N, C-alpha and C positions, 0 to 999 in steps of 0.2 A: 366732064365736070375737072374744075381747076382746083385745086388746092393750094394755098400760100403757106407752103413748109414753114418759111421764115416766121411769120406772122404767129402761126401756130406753135412753134419752138417759144418763141418768145413768150406766149401764152403760158404754155406751159411751165416754163421755167419761173414765171414770176408768180403764178399760181403756189409752186413750190417751196418760195421764196430763197431762191437760188441764184446767186449773181453769175454773171457770165464767167468771170474768173472761176469761181467756185466750180462751175459746170466743166469749163476747160480742164482743170485739175481732174475733175473724178473722172471723166472720160476719155482722158488722154489725146485729147486735141489743143489745137492753140487757140487762146482766146479772141485773136482775130478771126480765127476761123468759124466760131461762134457767132461773133459780130458781124463776119460777112454772111452768113448765113441768117441772122435774123434779119440782115438788111436786105433779104433777095438779091446779092449781089453773088451768090455761089449759090449753085443746087448741090447739097451734100449727096455722097453715091448712097445707096442702100445701106451697105457696109459702115461708113462714116456715121450715117444717121443713126444705125443700132447701137454704135458704143455711143453716141452722144446722148439717146435715150437710156442705155443701161447706167450712164451716171446721174438720173433722175431718181430713181428706178420708174422706168415705165415700156412697157410692150409697144411693139409697131403697129398690131391692131389697137389698142388701147389709143394711142397717139392718133391715127386717122380717123377714127370714130368720134373723138370728139366734137361735140358742138358747143359753140357760144350758148351762156346762160340768156333767157330769153323771158320777160321782156327784162330792158335794161333799166336799172334805177336811176333817178336824176337828182338825188338828195342824198348826200351821208353826212351823219353827224362826227364829231372830232374824234369818237372813240370809234368809229367805221373805218376810218383811214387806215390802209394797209403799210406797215412799216417793212420797207426793203432795204434799209441802210443796215449799218453795224459799225461798232467801234465809236467813236468821237463824232460820226455823219449820221444824221438820221433822215430817213427819206419817208416821208409819210406819204402814200400814192392815193387819190382820190379815185375809189373804185380798184377791187381785186381782178378784176377780170377784165383786161384790155382787149383782149380777143375781137378783132374786127374794129377796132377804135384807131385814130388816126393822132389823137393826142394824148399826151400823159402829162397830168398837173401833180404835181409836188408840194407839200409843204415840208423845206428844208432845215434843218438845224445842225449847226458847225458848233462843236465845242471847242475852247480856246486851242487852239495847234493843229485843230481838224481840217484834213488835209486830202483831195483828193489824190495824190501821190505824184511821185518827182517825174514819171512818165505821164506827159499830156494824153489827156483824152482825145480820139479821134472819131467819128463815127457820121453817117450819115444824117441829113435833116437839118433843123432849126432849132434852137432853144432860147428861151429869155427868161427873165427874172426881175423880182422888185424886193430890194432889201427893206424887211421892216424893222429890224434892231440888230445892234451889233457893227461891225466891220469885216467884209469880205474880198480878200485880193483875189480878183478876177486877172487871169492871163491869158490872152487869144493871139495865135502866133508869137511875136516878139512885145507886143504892147502888155502891159502890167497896170492896173489900177487900183485902187483900193475904194470899195464901195461902202456908204454909210445910209442909213435910214432914207427911204425914198428916191434912191439912185437906183438905176436899172441897167442890164446889161440885155443884146439881142445881138446875135451871130450866127452863123452858117457852122453847123456842127463838125465839118470836114475841116475847119480849121483846128488845129492843134489848141488844147484849152487845159486849163487848171483853175481849181478854186481851193481858196487857203483863208481861214480864217482868221484874224490878226486881232489882238489885243484881249485884255483878260476877260471879256464879255462872250458869252456865246454869242453868233451869229444867227438868225432868223430871216428865211424870204420864201416867198410863193415863186415858184417857177414851172415853166411849161416847155414840153419837147415835144415836136413832131419829126418822124414816127415815135411811136414809145421806144426808149431805150433802155430801159431796166427789166 
């Protein structure tokens, strides 16, 4: 039997509404280590996995005994979207259990000045989105664009990227990424 440790860790972290950075801080490992494990580019040692799970907190037995909920929902009301963002950025995720899923869909809202940070994001997969309202500055590698309603982006997530709300109004968009990142 093969267990996908990365996918399982991503599921447990998301279910507990903990960001990769927060889990790294709680467990004393780097954010990049959490990202590499979740994207299955790195297999953690038993000791490293225990430290990471202690940051949730969750025991190893519970971690490996988890099974995804069955059957999966197909429809979600607006109030059933799971909030996984914080501060000036709201990420409302379709479905709270992405265990075994290949796609993550988000309704995003950036308040004026909301920014993913000065350090660009880099992870495996692909992502795309369509702006519904407001203006969003999207930087991919050294290319920067300000997108407005109806504009879209789509790129490989290994390319360094950053998102920032520009202007006095909030920016809302629908995005998708594969594999699930948060």
